[in-house]
N, C-alpha and C positions, 0 to 999 in steps of 0.2 A: 317629409324630407326622409327621398332615398337614405337606406343604409349607406355606410361610408364606400364599402366594397364596391359598392354597383355607383357612386354619382365622381368619385373624383377624375375627372377628363378632363380635358380641352386643353387651351395652349398654358394654362400654367398648372396643369397634372403636376409636374414633378416635385413645384415648388409649394404646392401645397401639401403631398404627403413627406416632404421634407419639414416643414412646419408642423403638422401633428407629430411627427415622428421626435420633434426635438420638445415639442409640450408632453409628450410621454417623459420624459425622463426630468420635468422641470414643472416646476407650477403656472410661470406667467413671466412671459416677455413682451417687452419695448419693441414698437415699430424697428428702432434703431439696432435691438439686438439682432432682433429676429435679421436685419440687413445684412449684420456683421456675420453672423452663422451662414447664410447663403451666399455671401460675397455679391448682394444685389445693390440696387439704388435705393434710397427710402420711397423716391416715388413706384416705384414700381411694387413692390411691399406695399405702402399704403393701399393699393389700388387690392391686392391679392389678399390680404387682408381685410377690406371690407366685402370683398366677395366672400371669404370665407364666414364674416360674420352673418351677412342673409342667408346665405346658405343652413347656416344654425351650426354648425362645428365651432366655431369658436366664440368666445364673448369677453364684453371687458369686463375684467376682474377686479377691477381698483387705479390706482394713480401710483408713481414711483414715488418715494421720500423725496424732497429736495430740500438743500440749503435756501435756494434763491429760484427766482425764475419760476418758467408754467411746468407744471408737473405732469410727464409722459403717461397716456393712461397704458396699460397694464392688459395684455390678451390669453387664455389659454382654453383650455377646453371647455366649451357649453355641456355642463351636465343633461343637458335634455338631446345632446345630438343624435344618441342611440346607445344602445346594449349591447352585452357581450356575456354567453351564458357555458360556465362549465361545469361539465357531466363526469362525479365521479364514478366508474361502475365499479361494486363489489359484487359480492356471490349473489348475494339475496337479494340486493338494495342501492338505489341509486342515491346520490347526493347529487344539487343544482345551488349554483351559487349566479348570482347576476348581479355583474359590476358595470360604469355608465363607465364613459371617455374619462375621466380623470383618474379613473382604479380604487371609486369608491365601492366597497360592499354594500348593494344596495335591498338584497334578499338572500340570505341563504336554510337551502331547504333540505335537512337530514331526514337519511332513512326512509326513502321513499319505495315500497316492496316493491321488487322485482329484481327477477333473475333472467339475465342475461345468455341466450344462447347462442350457438355458433350456427344459426337459420338466416336468412336474407328478412324472415317475416319477422321473427323477433329481434332486430334491429331497427326491420318501421316499426312496430309498436313501441318499439323504448322512444323514438324518437314523438310517436304523438303523444304518449304520457306525459314527454317535457314540454311540448306544446300545451297540453292540457293545464297543466301544473302552472305554467306561465301566464294563462289566459285566466288563472283563478287568483293570480293575486296582480291583475291589472298591468299584466305588462304584454303587450300586444308584440308577437312572434316577426310583422313587420318590420318592427323597429330594432330587431337583430343585427347588426353588424357578422356577426360570426361568432361559433359554439367551439370552445374545445373539448376533448371528449379523453379522457385517461383510463389505461386500462394497466389492468398487473399484467407483469411478464414482458417478454421481446414484442419491441413496438419499434417501426422504422417514421419516423416521422416525415422524412422525404418522400417514402412512397405510398404513404399509409398502410401499411400492411398492419395487423397486428398476428403475431403468432398465438397469441391465446385465445383469439375470436377469428381465426382464419377460417373464410369463407370460403371462396374460390380464387386461383389464378389471375383470372382475369377479373373477379371485382374486388380491389380491395377495400376494407372496412369504408375507409373514408371517401368511398364514393358514393356507396348504400349510402350513410350520413348524408354528404351532400343533397345526392338526390333526393331526400325524404323533408329536409329543411329547406333548400331551395337558397342555403347561405354557405359561405366558405367554412370546412371544419379542419382544425385541426387536431390531429390524432396522436395521443402523447402517454407515454409511460408513467405509471402512477407515481413512482417517487420524484422522478423528475419534477412532475408536476407539482409534488408538494415543496422541491427544493426552491422552486422559483417562487413560488406564495408567499413562504418564508424571506426568501433575499427582496421580495418587493413590498410588501404589507406586511410583512411577520416579527420575527426578533430581530430580525438584520438592522444596524444601521446605518454607520458607515462602511461595511466591511465588500469587500471585491472578491474575495477568494473561500468559498462556503463550502465542507463538506456537509451534506443533509444523509441520515443513518434514519432509514424506515425501517424498524423495528418492529413488524409485525408476526403474521402468521410465517410470515418469510422476511429475509435481509436484504434489503436493497440500498444503495448511495446515490444520488443526486451530487451532480457536483458544479457550484456557479466556480466558474475562472476568468479572473477578470472581467467578472461583470457580464459576464455569457456563461450558457450551457453551455457542458461539456459533453460531445453525444463519439468524439472516437471516428475511427476510419467507417467502421459499419453500420453507425448508428444505436451500436448498444454495450457502451461504455456504462461503467458505475455496476459491474456485478460482482459485490465485495461478498456478498453470501457466498459466494463459489469460490473465495480464495480457500487453496487447499493449505489452510494451515493446523488442521488436528490430527492428534494421530490415536483414533477414536476407532477406526476403524468400519465407521457408520456410513449406509449408504443413503447421500444424499436423492431428492427430489429427481436431480440432473444426472442420477443415476454414475457420480463417482461416491468416492469414500474420502472422509476428510474435512469434507467443505465446512468452513464458519458457521454457516446456518446451521450445519446437523448438530453447534452447541450453542447457538446465538440466535436465536428465534423464539416464536410461540409453540413452535411444534418443537424446538428443543425442551422448553418451558415443562410442556406438557409432558413429553417423553420421559424428564427428570423427576418431576412428579408423581406421574405412575412406578416410576421405578421403585423412589423411597415408599411408596403404599406397597408394593409386593413385598418389600424387606420386611414391612412391617413398621413402621415409622411414624407414630401420632399424631393425627391433624384431625382438623376441624371437618377433613374431607374420608376419613376414616370410612365413620358409617359407612354411606353412600357407596365406598368402594366395597366394603365386605358384603353389600347384599347385591352385588353386582351393576348398580346403577353407573353410568356412561361419564366419565368425570370430564368436562368440555374446560377450554379456556378462560370461559366468563366463571366457573364456579373457580378455577384457580385463584382470577383475578379479586371474586370475594374475599375467599379464602385470607388474600393477601389484605384485603382492607379489614378482613379480622385479626390483623395481627400475626398469621399463623406463621410457626418456627419455621416449620420446616418449608414452606413453600418459599418464607424470605430466604433460606440459604441456598434454593435455588436460583432465586434469583440473582445474590450475590454470586453463585458464583458464573451465573453468567452474564454480569456485569463484570468481571475478573477478566473472562475469557474475550469480551469483546474490547473494554482495555488496552489487553495486550496487541489485539489485533489494531486496534485505531492507532495505538504508539506510531508502527511501523506506517499508515499514511501521514501521521503527522511528519512522522520523517523526511516522508517524500516531499509533500506538499508544502508543510508550512504554511500552513491556511488560517487567514484570520480569526476563524470560527468554523464548529463543530457544533451542529444540532441535532438532538436525538428526538424524534419523532415517530408516528407512528403508534399504532394498538396498545404495543407495551409501555412506551412513553406513560403512562399513568402508572408503571411502577419505579419511578425516579428518584424516591426516596431509600430506596435501597438497590436499585441500577445503579447510580451514581457515583457514591462513595466510593464501592470497588470500580468501576471503570476509572475512575480519575486516579486513585491510586496506582493501580496499574499503569497507566496513560505517564505517571511521575517515572516509575518505576524503570519502562521500556523506551522511553522516548531521550532524545536530545535536551539536557535544557535547554540550551540556546536555541532550539528552534521551537519547545512546546510553551515559552515566557511570553510568548505573543499571542497564542492560541486560547482565544475562551470557550466553553464548553457550555452550550445552554439547552433548555429542550422547547421546543416547538412551542408559538405562542399559538399559532391559529388552529393546532389540534386535529380534530375529526375534519374540518373544513379546510384546512390547507389544500388538499390535491383539489377538490373543487374550482378553489378561489386560483388558486394559481391557474389549471386547464383556461378558466376565464382570460385570466391576464396574459397567455401565450397564444390565446385565441385574438386578441387586441395587438398584439406586438406582432402578430403574422400580417393581418390588414393593413396595419401600419406600414410593413416593410415591404410589403406584396409587390 
């Protein structure tokens, strides 16, 4: 069977895509349900469903419950209809998630060594590496319907340009990826991919308004508002880390001073710890610092696991700062759920108590009473899973 993106055509193409879109939001429908949603006759829908079962996109999932009479068949995605692949690009590695049409995560390959460079050849090499890894787990690339690639920094999903991995004016990153994969590709910001992954199959349940905070080396935010990812006018929404909140005169990576990211991020935590070490504070990191060894973020997180008091103080300071900023967001958006994710979500034991205390102190009680704060369930897999789900969403609505 050809992948979905290449095969839905003909007289009933629009109806078939509408049926697949319905299946993406519900586990199964009867023919009468499909007919009601499409505003079409039951005989017509019966013919379309029969074709889609024969083509392999739908399967009978069971029968409806009934208090009497004949039970109707329920149809939904055929798990074997094809695959969607999400690729999360980090500084020195990539992670790959494979999902099926119902949205089940079939495979998760974390930490594949690869350093993507700003060259066409490097992009093509990454694609070959991904397809090689898929072959190793018996995933036929010809059965992949679409790929999703998420990258840190500013990404314009509509044009396909990544301004972190900018190749040329003439050829956006998405075009290169589609040339190499031979399939539709969605290019997305990593934080928005994480937000979507958590919204669809992570810690979110029935919530429709979600703020996802990606606390990593930097600080970003993904927003799901009324069930849809929010991009803003230019497609660059969510730059929470560059909110001008702090009066610290510290230069941010963006070139401005006082950005929230200078107080809340892996970069900020590293700075705080090194500053205290330079002041002579006692820590399990002190011996390494005194002999001139480089102190990495991994070293700091390992010190936290050893309950290093100085490191914990730095994390708590960061949590209080993030909570004050989050209180403002809660006052503005009144969200159902705030999710804390990213690399520093592992600090939750020490980060969340001061964060929640600051939220309670600085936000309006009538607003924050209905807002829950949770930690990411998908963890480091959130971005790749979210990218694969965005690829599926793109194909079903293209």
